[in-house]
N, CA, C, O and CB atoms as a CASP TS submission, in Angstrom:
PFRMAT TS
TARGET T0000
AUTHOR 0000-0000-0000
METHOD Language model
MODEL 1
PARENT N/A
ATOM      1  N   MET     1     165.831 -15.000 312.622  1.00  0.00           N
ATOM      2  CA  MET     1     164.992 -14.682 313.887  1.00  0.00           C
ATOM      3  C   MET     1     163.863 -13.683 313.370  1.00  0.00           C
ATOM      4  O   MET     1     162.769 -13.746 313.931  1.00  0.00           O
ATOM      5  CB  MET     1     165.957 -13.956 315.164  1.00  0.00           C
ATOM      6  N   SER     2     164.051 -12.766 312.338  1.00  0.00           N
ATOM      7  CA  SER     2     163.066 -11.722 312.113  1.00  0.00           C
ATOM      8  C   SER     2     161.871 -12.557 311.353  1.00  0.00           C
ATOM      9  O   SER     2     160.712 -12.154 311.451  1.00  0.00           O
ATOM     10  CB  SER     2     163.724 -10.398 311.189  1.00  0.00           C
ATOM     11  N   VAL     3     162.157 -13.610 310.671  1.00  0.00           N
ATOM     12  CA  VAL     3     160.939 -14.396 310.072  1.00  0.00           C
ATOM     13  C   VAL     3     160.078 -14.912 311.243  1.00  0.00           C
ATOM     14  O   VAL     3     158.852 -14.836 311.174  1.00  0.00           O
ATOM     15  CB  VAL     3     161.430 -15.695 309.126  1.00  0.00           C
ATOM     16  N   LEU     4     160.671 -15.409 312.264  1.00  0.00           N
ATOM     17  CA  LEU     4     159.871 -15.927 313.442  1.00  0.00           C
ATOM     18  C   LEU     4     159.295 -14.849 313.978  1.00  0.00           C
ATOM     19  O   LEU     4     158.151 -15.040 314.392  1.00  0.00           O
ATOM     20  CB  LEU     4     160.628 -16.658 314.497  1.00  0.00           C
ATOM     21  N   LEU     5     159.816 -13.570 314.121  1.00  0.00           N
ATOM     22  CA  LEU     5     159.083 -12.478 314.785  1.00  0.00           C
ATOM     23  C   LEU     5     157.923 -12.134 313.954  1.00  0.00           C
ATOM     24  O   LEU     5     156.844 -11.896 314.496  1.00  0.00           O
ATOM     25  CB  LEU     5     159.955 -11.239 315.021  1.00  0.00           C
ATOM     26  N   ASP     6     158.059 -12.092 312.706  1.00  0.00           N
ATOM     27  CA  ASP     6     156.942 -11.752 311.818  1.00  0.00           C
ATOM     28  C   ASP     6     155.826 -12.761 311.906  1.00  0.00           C
ATOM     29  O   ASP     6     154.665 -12.354 311.882  1.00  0.00           O
ATOM     30  CB  ASP     6     157.414 -11.649 310.389  1.00  0.00           C
ATOM     31  N   LYS     7     156.082 -13.994 312.001  1.00  0.00           N
ATOM     32  CA  LYS     7     155.175 -15.044 312.171  1.00  0.00           C
ATOM     33  C   LYS     7     154.503 -14.941 313.448  1.00  0.00           C
ATOM     34  O   LYS     7     153.288 -15.133 313.514  1.00  0.00           O
ATOM     35  CB  LYS     7     155.815 -16.306 312.043  1.00  0.00           C
ATOM     36  N   LEU     8     155.241 -14.633 314.539  1.00  0.00           N
ATOM     37  CA  LEU     8     154.765 -14.450 315.889  1.00  0.00           C
ATOM     38  C   LEU     8     153.722 -13.199 315.886  1.00  0.00           C
ATOM     39  O   LEU     8     152.636 -13.243 316.464  1.00  0.00           O
ATOM     40  CB  LEU     8     156.042 -14.202 316.895  1.00  0.00           C
ATOM     41  N   ILE     9     154.163 -12.177 315.218  1.00  0.00           N
ATOM     42  CA  ILE     9     153.136 -11.008 315.200  1.00  0.00           C
ATOM     43  C   ILE     9     151.837 -11.286 314.558  1.00  0.00           C
ATOM     44  O   ILE     9     150.749 -10.949 315.025  1.00  0.00           O
ATOM     45  CB  ILE     9     153.695  -9.822 314.486  1.00  0.00           C
ATOM     46  N   ASP    10     152.033 -11.949 313.409  1.00  0.00           N
ATOM     47  CA  ASP    10     150.881 -12.399 312.570  1.00  0.00           C
ATOM     48  C   ASP    10     150.081 -13.461 313.099  1.00  0.00           C
ATOM     49  O   ASP    10     148.940 -13.581 312.654  1.00  0.00           O
ATOM     50  CB  ASP    10     151.316 -12.827 311.303  1.00  0.00           C
ATOM     51  N   LYS    11     150.478 -14.224 313.945  1.00  0.00           N
ATOM     52  CA  LYS    11     149.870 -15.447 314.638  1.00  0.00           C
ATOM     53  C   LYS    11     148.619 -14.952 315.349  1.00  0.00           C
ATOM     54  O   LYS    11     148.669 -14.028 316.160  1.00  0.00           O
ATOM     55  CB  LYS    11     150.908 -16.156 315.715  1.00  0.00           C
ATOM     56  N   GLU    12     147.435 -15.624 315.009  1.00  0.00           N
ATOM     57  CA  GLU    12     146.294 -15.432 315.857  1.00  0.00           C
ATOM     58  C   GLU    12     146.245 -16.141 317.102  1.00  0.00           C
ATOM     59  O   GLU    12     146.720 -17.271 317.214  1.00  0.00           O
ATOM     60  CB  GLU    12     145.185 -15.743 315.189  1.00  0.00           C
ATOM     61  N   GLY    13     145.656 -15.489 318.099  1.00  0.00           N
ATOM     62  CA  GLY    13     145.683 -16.315 319.504  1.00  0.00           C
ATOM     63  C   GLY    13     146.415 -15.276 320.379  1.00  0.00           C
ATOM     64  O   GLY    13     146.899 -14.201 320.024  1.00  0.00           O
ATOM     65  N   ASN    14     146.385 -15.865 321.662  1.00  0.00           N
ATOM     66  CA  ASN    14     147.221 -15.303 322.829  1.00  0.00           C
ATOM     67  C   ASN    14     148.638 -15.376 322.630  1.00  0.00           C
ATOM     68  O   ASN    14     149.210 -16.437 322.882  1.00  0.00           O
ATOM     69  CB  ASN    14     146.946 -16.004 324.100  1.00  0.00           C
ATOM     70  N   ILE    15     149.338 -14.289 322.169  1.00  0.00           N
ATOM     71  CA  ILE    15     150.755 -14.361 321.915  1.00  0.00           C
ATOM     72  C   ILE    15     151.555 -14.687 323.191  1.00  0.00           C
ATOM     73  O   ILE    15     152.527 -15.441 323.237  1.00  0.00           O
ATOM     74  CB  ILE    15     151.230 -13.054 321.317  1.00  0.00           C
ATOM     75  N   TYR    16     150.971 -13.969 324.287  1.00  0.00           N
ATOM     76  CA  TYR    16     151.601 -14.175 325.708  1.00  0.00           C
ATOM     77  C   TYR    16     151.672 -15.619 325.974  1.00  0.00           C
ATOM     78  O   TYR    16     152.752 -16.129 326.270  1.00  0.00           O
ATOM     79  CB  TYR    16     150.756 -13.474 326.893  1.00  0.00           C
ATOM     80  N   GLU    17     150.407 -16.430 325.875  1.00  0.00           N
ATOM     81  CA  GLU    17     150.349 -17.776 326.207  1.00  0.00           C
ATOM     82  C   GLU    17     151.415 -18.491 325.259  1.00  0.00           C
ATOM     83  O   GLU    17     152.177 -19.319 325.760  1.00  0.00           O
ATOM     84  CB  GLU    17     148.857 -18.329 326.046  1.00  0.00           C
ATOM     85  N   MET    18     151.479 -18.213 324.012  1.00  0.00           N
ATOM     86  CA  MET    18     152.244 -18.924 323.137  1.00  0.00           C
ATOM     87  C   MET    18     153.797 -18.874 323.641  1.00  0.00           C
ATOM     88  O   MET    18     154.514 -19.871 323.732  1.00  0.00           O
ATOM     89  CB  MET    18     152.023 -18.338 321.702  1.00  0.00           C
ATOM     90  N   THR    19     154.162 -17.624 323.933  1.00  0.00           N
ATOM     91  CA  THR    19     155.562 -17.453 324.192  1.00  0.00           C
ATOM     92  C   THR    19     155.901 -18.194 325.489  1.00  0.00           C
ATOM     93  O   THR    19     156.978 -18.777 325.617  1.00  0.00           O
ATOM     94  CB  THR    19     155.934 -15.949 324.275  1.00  0.00           C
ATOM     95  N   CYS    20     154.785 -18.158 326.640  1.00  0.00           N
ATOM     96  CA  CYS    20     155.010 -18.864 327.964  1.00  0.00           C
ATOM     97  C   CYS    20     155.269 -20.386 327.544  1.00  0.00           C
ATOM     98  O   CYS    20     156.170 -21.010 328.105  1.00  0.00           O
ATOM     99  CB  CYS    20     153.651 -18.697 329.036  1.00  0.00           C
ATOM    100  N   VAL    21     154.563 -20.922 326.661  1.00  0.00           N
ATOM    101  CA  VAL    21     154.577 -22.313 326.271  1.00  0.00           C
ATOM    102  C   VAL    21     156.023 -22.513 325.802  1.00  0.00           C
ATOM    103  O   VAL    21     156.719 -23.387 326.319  1.00  0.00           O
ATOM    104  CB  VAL    21     153.468 -22.670 325.133  1.00  0.00           C
ATOM    105  N   ALA    22     156.429 -21.810 324.944  1.00  0.00           N
ATOM    106  CA  ALA    22     157.753 -21.824 324.262  1.00  0.00           C
ATOM    107  C   ALA    22     158.895 -21.855 325.285  1.00  0.00           C
ATOM    108  O   ALA    22     159.802 -22.686 325.250  1.00  0.00           O
ATOM    109  CB  ALA    22     157.908 -20.574 323.336  1.00  0.00           C
ATOM    110  N   ILE    23     158.764 -20.773 326.299  1.00  0.00           N
ATOM    111  CA  ILE    23     159.654 -20.698 327.189  1.00  0.00           C
ATOM    112  C   ILE    23     159.848 -21.977 328.115  1.00  0.00           C
ATOM    113  O   ILE    23     160.948 -22.410 328.460  1.00  0.00           O
ATOM    114  CB  ILE    23     159.352 -19.584 327.866  1.00  0.00           C
ATOM    115  N   LYS    24     158.612 -22.517 328.467  1.00  0.00           N
ATOM    116  CA  LYS    24     158.657 -23.782 329.291  1.00  0.00           C
ATOM    117  C   LYS    24     159.186 -24.955 328.528  1.00  0.00           C
ATOM    118  O   LYS    24     159.957 -25.763 329.046  1.00  0.00           O
ATOM    119  CB  LYS    24     157.271 -24.140 329.811  1.00  0.00           C
ATOM    120  N   GLU    25     158.800 -25.034 327.392  1.00  0.00           N
ATOM    121  CA  GLU    25     159.326 -26.110 326.495  1.00  0.00           C
ATOM    122  C   GLU    25     160.866 -25.995 326.245  1.00  0.00           C
ATOM    123  O   GLU    25     161.557 -27.011 326.176  1.00  0.00           O
ATOM    124  CB  GLU    25     158.575 -26.056 325.120  1.00  0.00           C
ATOM    125  N   ALA    26     161.373 -24.786 326.115  1.00  0.00           N
ATOM    126  CA  ALA    26     162.832 -24.606 325.846  1.00  0.00           C
ATOM    127  C   ALA    26     163.583 -24.972 327.175  1.00  0.00           C
ATOM    128  O   ALA    26     164.667 -25.551 327.102  1.00  0.00           O
ATOM    129  CB  ALA    26     163.173 -23.059 325.365  1.00  0.00           C
ATOM    130  N   ASN    27     163.065 -24.667 328.313  1.00  0.00           N
ATOM    131  CA  ASN    27     163.497 -25.023 329.646  1.00  0.00           C
ATOM    132  C   ASN    27     163.663 -26.584 329.804  1.00  0.00           C
ATOM    133  O   ASN    27     164.633 -27.113 330.348  1.00  0.00           O
ATOM    134  CB  ASN    27     162.472 -24.471 330.676  1.00  0.00           C
ATOM    135  N   VAL    28     162.624 -27.227 329.274  1.00  0.00           N
ATOM    136  CA  VAL    28     162.623 -28.780 329.418  1.00  0.00           C
ATOM    137  C   VAL    28     163.709 -29.258 328.511  1.00  0.00           C
ATOM    138  O   VAL    28     164.510 -30.105 328.907  1.00  0.00           O
ATOM    139  CB  VAL    28     161.174 -29.495 329.007  1.00  0.00           C
ATOM    140  N   ILE    29     163.771 -28.736 327.275  1.00  0.00           N
ATOM    141  CA  ILE    29     164.785 -29.257 326.245  1.00  0.00           C
ATOM    142  C   ILE    29     166.227 -28.992 326.801  1.00  0.00           C
ATOM    143  O   ILE    29     167.119 -29.833 326.698  1.00  0.00           O
ATOM    144  CB  ILE    29     164.591 -28.502 324.766  1.00  0.00           C
ATOM    145  N   GLN    30     166.399 -27.766 327.398  1.00  0.00           N
ATOM    146  CA  GLN    30     167.781 -27.518 327.858  1.00  0.00           C
ATOM    147  C   GLN    30     168.314 -28.421 328.812  1.00  0.00           C
ATOM    148  O   GLN    30     169.534 -28.528 328.940  1.00  0.00           O
ATOM    149  CB  GLN    30     167.898 -26.263 328.408  1.00  0.00           C
ATOM    150  N   ALA    31     167.389 -29.188 329.604  1.00  0.00           N
ATOM    151  CA  ALA    31     167.839 -30.066 330.661  1.00  0.00           C
ATOM    152  C   ALA    31     167.778 -31.491 330.119  1.00  0.00           C
ATOM    153  O   ALA    31     167.870 -32.421 330.920  1.00  0.00           O
ATOM    154  CB  ALA    31     166.970 -29.898 331.960  1.00  0.00           C
ATOM    155  N   THR    32     167.628 -31.732 328.794  1.00  0.00           N
ATOM    156  CA  THR    32     167.862 -33.020 328.169  1.00  0.00           C
ATOM    157  C   THR    32     168.923 -33.110 327.180  1.00  0.00           C
ATOM    158  O   THR    32     169.637 -32.145 326.908  1.00  0.00           O
ATOM    159  CB  THR    32     166.712 -33.453 327.566  1.00  0.00           C
ATOM    160  N   ASP    33     169.042 -34.309 326.609  1.00  0.00           N
ATOM    161  CA  ASP    33     169.988 -34.530 325.555  1.00  0.00           C
ATOM    162  C   ASP    33     169.366 -33.922 324.203  1.00  0.00           C
ATOM    163  O   ASP    33     170.101 -33.748 323.231  1.00  0.00           O
ATOM    164  CB  ASP    33     170.313 -36.112 325.432  1.00  0.00           C
ATOM    165  N   LEU    34     168.054 -33.615 324.162  1.00  0.00           N
ATOM    166  CA  LEU    34     167.657 -33.037 322.892  1.00  0.00           C
ATOM    167  C   LEU    34     168.366 -31.641 322.642  1.00  0.00           C
ATOM    168  O   LEU    34     168.367 -31.188 321.498  1.00  0.00           O
ATOM    169  CB  LEU    34     166.099 -32.882 322.867  1.00  0.00           C
ATOM    170  N   LYS    35     168.907 -31.015 323.573  1.00  0.00           N
ATOM    171  CA  LYS    35     169.516 -29.817 323.461  1.00  0.00           C
ATOM    172  C   LYS    35     170.686 -29.954 322.491  1.00  0.00           C
ATOM    173  O   LYS    35     170.827 -29.184 321.541  1.00  0.00           O
ATOM    174  CB  LYS    35     169.917 -29.331 324.789  1.00  0.00           C
ATOM    175  N   ASP    36     171.491 -30.924 322.750  1.00  0.00           N
ATOM    176  CA  ASP    36     172.740 -31.321 321.946  1.00  0.00           C
ATOM    177  C   ASP    36     172.431 -31.676 320.473  1.00  0.00           C
ATOM    178  O   ASP    36     173.174 -31.337 319.551  1.00  0.00           O
ATOM    179  CB  ASP    36     173.441 -32.571 322.614  1.00  0.00           C
ATOM    180  N   GLU    37     171.313 -32.365 320.312  1.00  0.00           N
ATOM    181  CA  GLU    37     170.834 -32.742 318.984  1.00  0.00           C
ATOM    182  C   GLU    37     170.343 -31.526 318.197  1.00  0.00           C
ATOM    183  O   GLU    37     170.598 -31.407 316.999  1.00  0.00           O
ATOM    184  CB  GLU    37     169.712 -33.774 319.102  1.00  0.00           C
ATOM    185  N   ILE    38     169.678 -30.678 318.844  1.00  0.00           N
ATOM    186  CA  ILE    38     169.206 -29.373 318.174  1.00  0.00           C
ATOM    187  C   ILE    38     170.357 -28.577 317.772  1.00  0.00           C
ATOM    188  O   ILE    38     170.462 -28.181 316.611  1.00  0.00           O
ATOM    189  CB  ILE    38     168.310 -28.503 319.106  1.00  0.00           C
ATOM    190  N   GLU    39     171.292 -28.301 318.732  1.00  0.00           N
ATOM    191  CA  GLU    39     172.445 -27.491 318.525  1.00  0.00           C
ATOM    192  C   GLU    39     173.424 -28.086 317.420  1.00  0.00           C
ATOM    193  O   GLU    39     174.128 -27.375 316.702  1.00  0.00           O
ATOM    194  CB  GLU    39     173.163 -27.334 319.865  1.00  0.00           C
ATOM    195  N   LYS    40     173.385 -29.409 317.373  1.00  0.00           N
ATOM    196  CA  LYS    40     174.378 -30.086 316.391  1.00  0.00           C
ATOM    197  C   LYS    40     173.704 -29.823 314.979  1.00  0.00           C
ATOM    198  O   LYS    40     174.450 -29.912 314.004  1.00  0.00           O
ATOM    199  CB  LYS    40     174.597 -31.817 316.711  1.00  0.00           C
ATOM    200  N   ASN    41     172.523 -29.542 314.793  1.00  0.00           N
ATOM    201  CA  ASN    41     172.017 -29.144 313.622  1.00  0.00           C
ATOM    202  C   ASN    41     171.981 -27.711 313.346  1.00  0.00           C
ATOM    203  O   ASN    41     171.285 -27.275 312.429  1.00  0.00           O
ATOM    204  CB  ASN    41     170.834 -29.636 313.520  1.00  0.00           C
ATOM    205  N   GLY    42     172.690 -26.955 314.086  1.00  0.00           N
ATOM    206  CA  GLY    42     173.144 -25.469 313.816  1.00  0.00           C
ATOM    207  C   GLY    42     171.836 -24.544 314.303  1.00  0.00           C
ATOM    208  O   GLY    42     171.651 -23.406 313.872  1.00  0.00           O
ATOM    209  N   GLU    43     171.071 -25.124 315.143  1.00  0.00           N
ATOM    210  CA  GLU    43     169.840 -24.354 315.563  1.00  0.00           C
ATOM    211  C   GLU    43     170.031 -23.983 317.057  1.00  0.00           C
ATOM    212  O   GLU    43     170.786 -24.657 317.757  1.00  0.00           O
ATOM    213  CB  GLU    43     168.459 -25.235 315.344  1.00  0.00           C
ATOM    214  N   LYS    44     169.369 -22.943 317.542  1.00  0.00           N
ATOM    215  CA  LYS    44     169.323 -22.637 318.810  1.00  0.00           C
ATOM    216  C   LYS    44     167.942 -23.243 319.410  1.00  0.00           C
ATOM    217  O   LYS    44     166.892 -23.313 318.771  1.00  0.00           O
ATOM    218  CB  LYS    44     169.490 -21.131 318.943  1.00  0.00           C
ATOM    219  N   VAL    45     168.109 -23.625 320.615  1.00  0.00           N
ATOM    220  CA  VAL    45     166.817 -24.301 321.232  1.00  0.00           C
ATOM    221  C   VAL    45     165.621 -23.382 321.267  1.00  0.00           C
ATOM    222  O   VAL    45     164.508 -23.809 320.960  1.00  0.00           O
ATOM    223  CB  VAL    45     167.073 -24.778 322.726  1.00  0.00           C
ATOM    224  N   VAL    46     165.822 -22.122 321.636  1.00  0.00           N
ATOM    225  CA  VAL    46     164.542 -21.135 321.644  1.00  0.00           C
ATOM    226  C   VAL    46     163.940 -20.956 320.129  1.00  0.00           C
ATOM    227  O   VAL    46     162.729 -20.917 319.912  1.00  0.00           O
ATOM    228  CB  VAL    46     165.011 -19.539 322.254  1.00  0.00           C
ATOM    229  N   THR    47     164.857 -20.862 319.197  1.00  0.00           N
ATOM    230  CA  THR    47     164.348 -20.661 317.822  1.00  0.00           C
ATOM    231  C   THR    47     163.722 -21.917 317.397  1.00  0.00           C
ATOM    232  O   THR    47     162.732 -21.816 316.672  1.00  0.00           O
ATOM    233  CB  THR    47     165.453 -20.242 316.825  1.00  0.00           C
ATOM    234  N   HIS    48     164.129 -23.071 317.723  1.00  0.00           N
ATOM    235  CA  HIS    48     163.657 -24.312 317.388  1.00  0.00           C
ATOM    236  C   HIS    48     162.140 -24.412 318.018  1.00  0.00           C
ATOM    237  O   HIS    48     161.167 -24.735 317.335  1.00  0.00           O
ATOM    238  CB  HIS    48     164.684 -25.432 317.928  1.00  0.00           C
ATOM    239  N   VAL    49     162.085 -24.129 319.243  1.00  0.00           N
ATOM    240  CA  VAL    49     160.788 -24.258 319.993  1.00  0.00           C
ATOM    241  C   VAL    49     159.759 -23.241 319.504  1.00  0.00           C
ATOM    242  O   VAL    49     158.618 -23.597 319.207  1.00  0.00           O
ATOM    243  CB  VAL    49     161.014 -24.062 321.529  1.00  0.00           C
ATOM    244  N   LEU    50     160.183 -21.926 319.419  1.00  0.00           N
ATOM    245  CA  LEU    50     159.287 -21.082 318.708  1.00  0.00           C
ATOM    246  C   LEU    50     158.823 -21.434 317.425  1.00  0.00           C
ATOM    247  O   LEU    50     157.648 -21.196 317.144  1.00  0.00           O
ATOM    248  CB  LEU    50     159.805 -19.935 318.586  1.00  0.00           C
ATOM    249  N   ASP    51     159.620 -22.001 316.551  1.00  0.00           N
ATOM    250  CA  ASP    51     159.160 -22.437 315.291  1.00  0.00           C
ATOM    251  C   ASP    51     158.099 -23.572 315.445  1.00  0.00           C
ATOM    252  O   ASP    51     157.103 -23.634 314.724  1.00  0.00           O
ATOM    253  CB  ASP    51     160.346 -22.892 314.457  1.00  0.00           C
ATOM    254  N   GLN    52     158.370 -24.430 316.397  1.00  0.00           N
ATOM    255  CA  GLN    52     157.379 -25.623 316.655  1.00  0.00           C
ATOM    256  C   GLN    52     155.972 -24.896 317.056  1.00  0.00           C
ATOM    257  O   GLN    52     154.940 -25.116 316.423  1.00  0.00           O
ATOM    258  CB  GLN    52     157.965 -26.714 317.984  1.00  0.00           C
ATOM    259  N   VAL    53     156.031 -24.076 318.083  1.00  0.00           N
ATOM    260  CA  VAL    53     154.884 -23.428 318.624  1.00  0.00           C
ATOM    261  C   VAL    53     154.112 -22.688 317.481  1.00  0.00           C
ATOM    262  O   VAL    53     152.898 -22.838 317.341  1.00  0.00           O
ATOM    263  CB  VAL    53     155.314 -22.451 319.752  1.00  0.00           C
ATOM    264  N   LEU    54     154.857 -21.894 316.679  1.00  0.00           N
ATOM    265  CA  LEU    54     154.258 -21.141 315.577  1.00  0.00           C
ATOM    266  C   LEU    54     153.498 -22.078 314.419  1.00  0.00           C
ATOM    267  O   LEU    54     152.545 -21.710 313.732  1.00  0.00           O
ATOM    268  CB  LEU    54     155.440 -20.291 314.916  1.00  0.00           C
ATOM    269  N   ASN    55     154.093 -23.250 314.380  1.00  0.00           N
ATOM    270  CA  ASN    55     153.661 -24.263 313.357  1.00  0.00           C
ATOM    271  C   ASN    55     152.690 -25.253 313.942  1.00  0.00           C
ATOM    272  O   ASN    55     152.425 -26.332 313.412  1.00  0.00           O
ATOM    273  CB  ASN    55     154.876 -25.028 312.784  1.00  0.00           C
ATOM    274  N   ASP    56     152.167 -24.803 315.093  1.00  0.00           N
ATOM    275  CA  ASP    56     151.187 -25.721 315.896  1.00  0.00           C
ATOM    276  C   ASP    56     151.675 -27.235 315.998  1.00  0.00           C
ATOM    277  O   ASP    56     150.885 -28.176 315.932  1.00  0.00           O
ATOM    278  CB  ASP    56     149.712 -25.710 315.173  1.00  0.00           C
ATOM    279  N   GLU    57     152.984 -27.375 316.156  1.00  0.00           N
ATOM    280  CA  GLU    57     153.483 -28.619 316.503  1.00  0.00           C
ATOM    281  C   GLU    57     153.490 -29.088 317.994  1.00  0.00           C
ATOM    282  O   GLU    57     153.540 -30.265 318.351  1.00  0.00           O
ATOM    283  CB  GLU    57     154.750 -28.640 316.025  1.00  0.00           C
ATOM    284  N   ILE    58     153.431 -27.978 318.828  1.00  0.00           N
ATOM    285  CA  ILE    58     153.266 -28.138 320.145  1.00  0.00           C
ATOM    286  C   ILE    58     151.882 -27.792 320.542  1.00  0.00           C
ATOM    287  O   ILE    58     151.520 -26.618 320.459  1.00  0.00           O
ATOM    288  CB  ILE    58     154.222 -27.394 320.841  1.00  0.00           C
ATOM    289  N   LYS    59     151.052 -28.744 320.979  1.00  0.00           N
ATOM    290  CA  LYS    59     149.828 -28.414 321.441  1.00  0.00           C
ATOM    291  C   LYS    59     149.659 -28.096 322.944  1.00  0.00           C
ATOM    292  O   LYS    59     150.336 -28.661 323.803  1.00  0.00           O
ATOM    293  CB  LYS    59     149.021 -29.424 321.085  1.00  0.00           C
ATOM    294  N   TYR    60     148.796 -27.239 323.194  1.00  0.00           N
ATOM    295  CA  TYR    60     148.697 -26.760 324.579  1.00  0.00           C
ATOM    296  C   TYR    60     147.213 -26.299 324.839  1.00  0.00           C
ATOM    297  O   TYR    60     146.478 -25.889 323.941  1.00  0.00           O
ATOM    298  CB  TYR    60     149.742 -25.554 324.837  1.00  0.00           C
ATOM    299  N   THR    61     146.843 -26.412 326.190  1.00  0.00           N
ATOM    300  CA  THR    61     145.444 -25.931 326.500  1.00  0.00           C
ATOM    301  C   THR    61     145.665 -24.957 327.560  1.00  0.00           C
ATOM    302  O   THR    61     146.739 -24.888 328.157  1.00  0.00           O
ATOM    303  CB  THR    61     144.408 -27.088 326.960  1.00  0.00           C
ATOM    304  N   THR    62     144.593 -24.144 327.824  1.00  0.00           N
ATOM    305  CA  THR    62     144.574 -23.309 328.990  1.00  0.00           C
ATOM    306  C   THR    62     143.315 -23.545 329.834  1.00  0.00           C
ATOM    307  O   THR    62     142.225 -23.821 329.331  1.00  0.00           O
ATOM    308  CB  THR    62     144.673 -21.860 328.580  1.00  0.00           C
ATOM    309  N   PRO    63     143.517 -23.429 331.041  1.00  0.00           N
ATOM    310  CA  PRO    63     142.315 -23.773 331.972  1.00  0.00           C
ATOM    311  C   PRO    63     141.257 -22.705 331.665  1.00  0.00           C
ATOM    312  O   PRO    63     141.525 -21.576 331.256  1.00  0.00           O
ATOM    313  CB  PRO    63     142.723 -23.755 333.627  1.00  0.00           C
ATOM    314  N   ASP    64     140.115 -23.145 331.888  1.00  0.00           N
ATOM    315  CA  ASP    64     138.891 -22.261 331.800  1.00  0.00           C
ATOM    316  C   ASP    64     138.922 -21.514 333.122  1.00  0.00           C
ATOM    317  O   ASP    64     139.089 -22.089 334.198  1.00  0.00           O
ATOM    318  CB  ASP    64     137.460 -23.105 331.585  1.00  0.00           C
ATOM    319  N   VAL    65     138.759 -20.245 332.995  1.00  0.00           N
ATOM    320  CA  VAL    65     138.704 -19.396 334.100  1.00  0.00           C
ATOM    321  C   VAL    65     137.267 -18.859 334.199  1.00  0.00           C
ATOM    322  O   VAL    65     136.662 -18.380 333.241  1.00  0.00           O
ATOM    323  CB  VAL    65     139.746 -18.282 333.980  1.00  0.00           C
ATOM    324  N   GLU    66     136.760 -18.985 335.479  1.00  0.00           N
ATOM    325  CA  GLU    66     135.369 -18.560 335.744  1.00  0.00           C
ATOM    326  C   GLU    66     135.371 -17.087 335.959  1.00  0.00           C
ATOM    327  O   GLU    66     136.287 -16.568 336.596  1.00  0.00           O
ATOM    328  CB  GLU    66     134.752 -19.288 336.972  1.00  0.00           C
ATOM    329  N   LYS    67     134.387 -16.382 335.457  1.00  0.00           N
ATOM    330  CA  LYS    67     134.386 -14.975 335.618  1.00  0.00           C
ATOM    331  C   LYS    67     133.221 -14.679 336.656  1.00  0.00           C
ATOM    332  O   LYS    67     132.978 -13.521 336.997  1.00  0.00           O
ATOM    333  CB  LYS    67     134.190 -14.227 334.194  1.00  0.00           C
TER
END
């Protein structure tokens, strides 16, 4: 987990947005059969999703906010 934390700290961009995306994706996976597959490989869902977000495997956009 410390490796992921280091990657998260060093990652450019809005860390809050990235973690929100990871939380939402982890919740989706928890409700599907993918959870069992991930855990069968010895991984935790949150760790798996954070790794995907940090490696840009999960794409997301944020709405433009008018100022």
